[in-house]
N, C-alpha and C positions, 0 to 999 in steps of 0.2 A: 503495500500499501505505500503510495504516497502524499505525505502529511502536506496539505495548504499551507503557507502562511497566510495567518489570519491578518495579517498586517495589508496585506495586498487583496486586491477583490479577486474573487475566483475567477471572473470571466468580466471584459470590458469590451463593448462592442460600440465601435464608433462610427459612425458614417456609412454602415455597408448597405452596399446595393448590389444586385444579383441579374444580369441579364445572359438569359440563355441564348443560343444561335445570333450572337449579335453581328450586326450589317446583313442577316439573310432575312429573304422575305417571312419566315418563321420566327422572326426574331420574337421574345418574350421576355418583359420585365418583370422578374418574380418578387424583387424585394428594391426598397428604395429607404433610404434616407433613415436606416436602424441605428437606434443608440440604445441602449441599456446596459445596465452594471449589474452584476450579482456579487452580492457577499458571499464570504465562505459559510459554509451551513444552512444558506438559503435553499427553498424549497420554489422553485419559479414554474408556474406552468403557462405555456402558449396555447392560446384558443383564438379562434376565429374561423372564416369561411372555408368550405373545402377550395384547395389551391391558392389559398392565400400567402402561402410560401413558408409556414409552422416548419415544417419539416427540412426545407430547404436552407434556412435559417441554424437549425440543430446541426444540419450536416457539415456546414460550415464551420460552426464551433469545434465539432468532430474532428476538423482535417479530412471530410470526405468530400468536401467542395471547397475551390477559391472562389473568395467574392472579388466581382467586377472590379468594385469600389471600396473604400473605407478599412480598417483595421479590426483583428480581431486579437485580446490578449487572455491567457488561460494560464492563471496564477503566475501571471506574469513573464509567461513564455509565448511565444507564436505557436498558433494549435501542432504545428506538426511536430514540434520539439516537445508539447505536452503530452501527444498521444505516444512519442519515443519513448517517455517517464512511465509510461504506465498510468498515466494520471485520470485514465478515464474508464467506465465500466458503459458498455452500451447497448439496449434491447430496443430493436426497432417493430416495425410493423410485421415485417417477414423474419420469420425464426432462425433464420440462417446457420442452422446446424449441418453438421457433415453427416451424410449417408452412412459412412463407411466407419464410423466410430459410435463407440456405444453412447447410453446417455450420459453416464457417467465422464466417460473420456472427453465429451462434448464440452462438459462444465469443466475439466481441468486442462482442458486446452491453454487457456490464460497462464493457470498457475506452472505449467509445461514450460511457456515461453519465458516466464520468469525464473525459471529452474528451481522450483520448489522440490523436497524429495518426494519421492514416490509414496511414503507411509502419510506423510502432511497433505498431498494430495486428494488421498483417497477418503481422509477424514474429512476434510474439507467439503469434496463433495457428498458424502453420505449428510454431512449436514445440512447442505443446502437441498437437497433431494428430500429431506424430513419436512423443511420449511415449506416447498411448494407443493407436499402430498404426492410424492411420487417414490417414495422410499422403495416399492418393489419394483419400479422399471429402470433400475440403475445400467441391469444387463442387455437391457433392448436397443435397436436402432430407432433413429428417428421415425423413420418411415412406418414404423410399426404402429406409431402413437398418435393420437388425434391431433387436431391443428392447435386447438386450445392447450394439450399436454406438451406439446411442441415447445409453444409460447413460452411455457411455466418453464422449461429447461432453457430456453433462451435469458428468461430473467435470473436464474440460477447461475447462470456461465456469465453475467453481467455484476452480478454480487460476487463472484468468485474471490476475487483479492482485495476486497473491501476498498475499493478507489475511493478517492476524494472526490470524485464529478461522475456522475451519472448521467447518462444523455439517455433518454426513453421517450419513443415516439409510438403511444400509443401500446405499450406493451400489454394492458389488459383488454384490449377490445376482443379477442377471439373467447373469452372466459365467459363463463355463466355468472350470474348476477350476483349469487352469494360468494362464490368463489371470488369474483372480481372486489367485492367489499372486504373480504379477508385478506385479500393480497394488497388491497391498499392500505388497511391497519398494520399487514407486516411491514410494508416499506415505509410507515412514520414510523415504526419502532425502531427498523435497521437503521435510519436516517440517524434518529435519535441518539441511537447507541455509538455511530461509526462517524456522526458529524459530518459526513457526506453533502456535498454541494449538489442537487438536482434541476435538469431542466426537464419538464416535462411537456410531451404534447398530447393532447387529449379532445376530442370533440364533444365530451360529457363536461356539461356547466358543473353539475353536482361532484363530480371527481374532481375538477379542478378546484373547487371550493374547499373539499375536505383534505384535501392533500397541502395544500398550498400557504406559503408566505405571503405571497402576491401573486394574482394573477393577471397574464400581459395578454392583452385584445388587442388583437391584427386587424386591419382592414382587409378588403377583396383585394384580388391582384389589381395592381402592384402592391405587395403588402407591405404596409406601415404600422407602427405601433401607434394604436389611437387611443388607448387608456392603461392605464395599471392601477389595478384595483388589490388594496390590501386586504387580508385577511387575519383577523383576531379572533379566534376560537379556542386560543389556548391548547391544553393537551387534548390530544384527540382520543374518543374511546366510544362507546358503543352507545351512550347517549348523544354523541356530538350530533347525529343526523337527524335528533328530533330538537335540536337546539333551534330557538326563534333566529337567533343570529346566523346560523346555518344557512335558513332561508332566506334571511333579509341580503346575507352576499351573496346568494344565489340570483337573487334579483337584481343585484347591483349589475354584475356581470351580464345577465340576460340584457337590460337595458344598456350597458355599455357597447353588446354585439349588434342592438338595432340601433346605435347613432347616438340614443339619449344621455343627456348627463348622469352618471353614476351616481346613486345618492350615497352620502357616507352613511357607514355602518356602525354601527357602537355594539357592545355588549348588550345594551340594556331594548335594542330594538327588538320589536314582537312584530308579527307578521299572520294575517287571518288565511289559515290555507285552506278553509273551510269549502 
């Protein structure tokens, strides 16, 4: 695990723009003038219409795309150096597992690259399989699992080395509702224990609110940040989803997505949900 310097922002994005197929008839401006600073230990969700550039922005932070303009710093480094230093754990929409490796071996892959010894890798893999409720599937191959189960393996792999920064692109989208909520709670616990910084892409307003310290609202393409909604729910637990502040925060994000000024949300806010 790479420990982030808490005196330096985990992520600094300044003036980032992204144009695909520049100068061609099919040119697409995906992002324009993105500015965002994320402090170490923050949980930030990106939400907006389909095609607004949420995933593109995450891929730029993760050194999977190079922006057309602007700068990105991750733990004070350029994204490529941060990737080389294993600062990232990634879980994207597609599980991206290797069919010729067992489930356990897929989870252990980042640890192999970091030269962990076999016994330590196996112990960590077993722990993560238990976390995602796949303890009986470690010797199977990914193609023997359902899509939702494959995504849980991908989440476990992203958490393998307890990285300082998690980049997560709708990782719970393929899960049933109960499992999704449980994994959200587990992610909150893991982040609290490790102090990891998280950038999380989702289309679900309740998911964004439940997980986040701040929800970043983006416009339709070309994607821009139109609002940033702070979320003050305190410690998340089984009662959080019934808290009036939770519903008030959902309303604030929904209004921001619609282009209306987002109302301020306090812990004393109540919402009539009848």
